[in-house]
C-alpha positions in Angstrom: 0.0 0.0 0.2 1.0 3.5 -0.6 0.6 4.9 2.7 0.4 3.6 6.3 -2.3 6.0 7.5 -5.2 8.0 5.5 -6.8 10.7 7.8 -10.2 11.7 6.9 -10.8 15.4 7.7 -13.1 18.4 6.6 -11.8 21.3 8.7 -8.1 22.0 7.8 -7.1 24.3 10.8 -8.3 21.8 13.3 -5.8 19.3 11.6 -2.6 21.6 11.4 -1.2 20.2 14.7 -1.7 16.7 13.7 -0.3 17.0 10.4 2.8 18.8 11.9 3.3 16.0 14.6 2.7 13.3 11.7 5.3 14.9 9.8 7.9 15.2 12.6 7.6 11.4 13.0 8.0 10.7 9.5 4.7 8.7 9.1 3.7 7.8 5.6 0.1 9.4 5.5 -2.4 10.8 3.1 -5.1 13.6 4.1 -8.3 12.9 2.4 -10.4 16.1 2.2 -14.3 15.3 2.7 -15.5 18.7 1.2 -14.6 17.7 -2.3 -14.2 14.1 -2.8 -15.1 10.9 -4.6 -14.4 7.4 -3.8 -14.8 3.9 -5.6 -16.4 1.3 -3.2 -14.6 -1.5 -5.4 -11.2 0.2 -4.8 -8.7 -1.5 -2.7 -7.8 0.6 0.6 -5.0 2.9 0.1 -3.7 2.3 3.6 -4.4 -0.6 6.3 -5.4 2.0 8.8 -7.8 5.1 8.5 -8.6 7.9 11.2 -11.8 9.6 11.1 -11.7 13.3 11.8 -15.0 14.0 10.2 -17.3 16.4 12.4 -21.2 16.8 12.4 -20.5 20.6 12.5 -19.4 20.7 8.8 -22.7 22.2 7.7 -21.8 25.3 9.7 -19.0 25.7 7.6 -21.0 25.3 4.3 -19.8 21.6 4.0 -23.0 19.6 4.7 -22.1 17.2 1.9 -18.9 16.1 3.8 -21.0 14.2 6.6 -22.8 11.7 4.3 -19.8 11.1 2.1 -17.5 10.4 5.3 -20.1 7.9 6.6 -20.6 6.0 3.2 -16.7 5.9 2.7 -16.2 4.5 6.2 -18.8 1.8 5.6 -17.2 0.9 2.2 -13.7 0.8 3.8 -14.7 -1.3 6.8 -16.8 -3.8 4.5 -13.4 -4.1 2.3 -11.3 -5.1 5.6 -9.7 -1.7 6.3 -9.6 -0.6 9.9 -11.1 2.9 10.6 -10.4 4.5 13.9 -13.7 6.2 15.3 -15.4 4.6 12.1 -18.9 4.3 11.0 -20.3 3.2 14.6 -18.6 5.9 16.5 -19.4 8.5 13.8 -23.2 7.7 13.8 -23.2 8.0 17.6 -21.7 11.6 17.3 -24.3 12.3 14.6 -27.4 11.6 16.9 -27.8 13.4 20.3 -30.7 10.8 20.9 -28.6 7.7 20.3 -26.3 9.2 22.9 -29.1 9.7 25.3 -30.2 6.1 24.8 -26.6 4.8 25.2 -26.3 6.7 28.5 -29.5 5.5 29.7 -28.4 1.9 28.9 -25.1 2.3 30.7 -27.0 3.6 33.9 -25.3 7.0 33.6 -27.1 10.1 34.8 -27.8 12.4 31.7 -30.5 15.1 30.9 -34.1 14.0 29.8 -34.3 14.3 26.0 -37.0 14.3 23.4 -36.2 14.1 19.7 -38.7 15.6 17.4 -39.8 16.8 13.7 -42.9 18.8 14.7 -43.0 21.1 17.6 -46.7 20.5 18.9 -45.7 16.6 19.1 -42.9 17.7 21.0 -44.9 19.7 23.5 -47.4 17.2 24.0 -44.8 14.6 25.2 -42.3 16.9 26.8 -42.0 16.5 30.6 -38.6 18.0 31.3 -39.9 21.3 32.3 -38.7 24.9 31.5 -36.4 26.5 30.8 -35.3 23.9 28.5 -32.5 23.5 25.8 -33.1 23.3 22.2 -30.3 21.4 20.2 -29.9 19.8 16.7 -29.9 16.1 16.6 -27.0 16.4 14.5 -25.0 18.6 16.7 -21.6 20.5 16.5 -19.8 23.4 17.7 -22.9 24.6 19.6 -24.5 25.8 16.6 -28.2 26.1 16.7 -28.6 25.8 20.5 -31.2 28.0 22.4 -32.3 28.3 26.0 -36.0 28.5 26.0 -38.4 29.4 28.7 -41.7 28.4 27.4 -43.6 26.2 24.8 -44.6 29.6 23.1 -40.8 30.5 22.6 -40.2 27.0 20.8 -43.2 27.7 18.5 -42.2 31.4 17.6 -38.4 30.4 17.1 -39.2 27.6 14.6 -41.8 30.0 12.9 -39.0 32.7 12.6 -36.2 30.4 11.7 -37.0 27.6 9.7 -33.5 26.9 8.8 -33.0 25.5 12.4 -34.3 22.1 10.9 -31.2 21.9 8.6 -29.3 19.5 7.9 -31.4 16.6 9.0 -35.0 18.0 10.0 -34.7 16.7 13.6 -34.4 18.7 16.8 -34.0 17.8 20.5 -35.7 19.3 23.6 -33.2 18.7 26.6 -33.6 19.0 30.3 -31.5 22.1 31.5 -29.5 22.1 34.3 -27.9 25.4 35.7 -24.2 25.2 36.5 -21.9 27.3 38.8 -20.7 29.7 36.1 -17.3 29.9 37.7 -16.8 26.3 37.5 -18.2 25.6 34.0 -18.5 22.1 32.8 -15.9 19.3 32.5 -14.5 18.0 29.3 -12.6 14.5 29.3 -10.3 13.7 26.6 -9.6 9.7 25.9 -7.2 8.2 23.6 -7.4 4.6 23.1 -10.2 4.5 25.4 -8.1 5.9 28.4 -8.1 9.2 29.8 -5.6 11.4 28.3 -6.4 14.6 30.2 -9.4 16.7 31.7 -10.2 20.3 31.8 -12.7 22.7 33.2 -14.3 24.9 30.4 -15.9 28.2 31.5 -18.3 29.3 28.8 -19.3 33.0 30.0 -22.5 32.1 28.2 -21.2 30.5 24.9 -22.7 27.2 23.7 -19.5 26.8 21.5 -17.2 24.9 23.6 -15.0 23.5 20.9 -11.5 23.2 22.4 -9.7 23.6 19.1 -7.5 26.7 19.4 -8.8 27.6 15.8 -12.2 27.7 17.3 -11.5 29.4 20.6 -8.1 30.9 20.7 -6.4 31.8 24.1 -7.4 35.0 25.3 -9.8 35.6 22.5 -9.2 36.7 18.9 -10.2 35.8 15.5 -11.9 32.0 15.3 -11.8 30.2 12.2 -15.4 28.4 12.9 -17.3 30.9 15.0 -21.0 30.2 15.8 -22.6 33.3 14.4 -25.2 34.0 17.0 -22.6 34.2 19.8 -20.7 37.4 20.4 -19.5 37.5 23.9 -17.7 39.9 26.0 -15.3 37.0 27.4 -13.9 34.3 25.6 -14.2 30.8 26.6 -11.8 29.8 29.0 -10.2 26.3 29.5 -8.2 25.2 32.5 -6.4 21.8 33.2 -8.2 19.5 36.0 -5.9 17.3 37.5 -8.4 15.9 40.2 -11.2 14.8 37.9 -13.1 12.1 39.9 -12.3 8.3 39.3 -16.1 7.8 39.2 -16.3 10.2 36.2 -13.3 8.7 34.4 -14.9 5.3 34.7 -18.1 6.3 33.4 -16.2 8.0 30.4 -14.4 4.6 29.7 -17.6 2.8 29.7 -19.0 5.4 27.0 -15.9 5.2 25.1 -16.1 1.4 25.0 -19.9 0.9 24.4 -20.0 3.5 21.7 -17.1 2.0 19.8 -15.0 5.2 20.2 -11.2 5.0 19.9 -10.6 8.8 20.5 -13.2 11.1 21.8 -14.3 14.0 24.1 -16.9 13.3 26.9 -18.5 16.3 28.6 -20.5 16.5 31.9 -21.8 19.0 34.5 -22.0 19.1 38.0 -25.7 19.5 39.1 -26.6 21.4 42.3 -27.4 18.0 43.9 -23.7 16.8 43.5 -24.7 14.5 40.5 -22.5 14.2 37.5 -24.8 14.8 34.4 -23.2 13.5 31.4 -24.6 15.2 28.0 -22.1 15.2 25.1 -20.2 12.4 23.4 -17.6 13.8 20.8 -16.0 11.3 18.3 -13.9 14.1 16.7 -11.6 15.1 19.8 -10.1 18.5 19.0 -7.1 18.5 21.5 -5.9 21.6 23.1 -2.1 21.9 23.2 -1.7 24.4 26.3 -3.8 21.8 28.5 -1.4 19.0 27.5 1.5 21.2 28.2 0.2 21.7 31.6 0.4 18.1 32.1 3.8 17.8 30.8 3.2 16.5 27.4 2.2 17.5 23.6 -1.2 15.9 23.3 -0.9 15.7 19.4 2.5 13.7 19.9 0.5 11.3 22.1 -2.2 10.9 19.3 0.9 10.0 16.9 2.2 7.5 19.5 -1.2 5.9 19.5 -1.6 5.8 15.7 1.9 4.4 15.1 1.1 1.7 17.7 -2.0 1.1 15.7 -0.2 0.8 12.4 2.3 -1.6 13.9 -0.5 -3.7 15.2 -1.7 -4.3 11.7 
């Protein structure tokens, strides 16, 4: 085969640190750009190992077609015998907030009540989660199209005024809202090979776009490469290393990774007023944050390359 590794990607800014680490290590890899692509399902795989870095938020950047192509390509590769890290099973989980809720429920992990719907009146007839509630896209990503709603009337009015919120898949989610201590924020754990790489606290200052990539949320603010338009904030999102993440949270994260078929990923939870850890987001595309890794004494992208080269060697 011509390559040892093929990385499937859509957002080039997210991948630059990974490209640099792969180049430093001399890995024979190819970058497959999902934005403008074609593939022959009968063709032999170009490498024994593929690494999926596609994101559900591609539509936010005008790259809606990247998602179905990524999924079809991965299914074809897997059928043809290639190994795909964060393959179709993991990607399908990331594409569906309702599937994530179902998995958390199956595992007995505390999570918000959620209701998927394609028509608001049907949703309001069944919604028992109270108000305020969060409106989210079923196919999430980068905090796009998220709203905190305080009444059924707000939901109806919002969807009348902004019918584009139904895109790209015509499914939305009502989700139970848990207020959090603004100064403590939420916790995001990053996993590599199913094991904890690091954890961090994320203080949002009201933002929903908590993407940890420095391209999206630069240190100290500044221009971002994937802004969510409706969020113009006086303070940037802040990320802090969290060395004392509870062992119970790590164990639950490991269960999610294993049960969801994720090789690499970010798991987010919040701390409810009653002390419960409420898990609410599973990310298969794990955008690592170099300053956090450095605070723990390592380059997180080098750790990813360590993992990838070990998987290449495993064959």
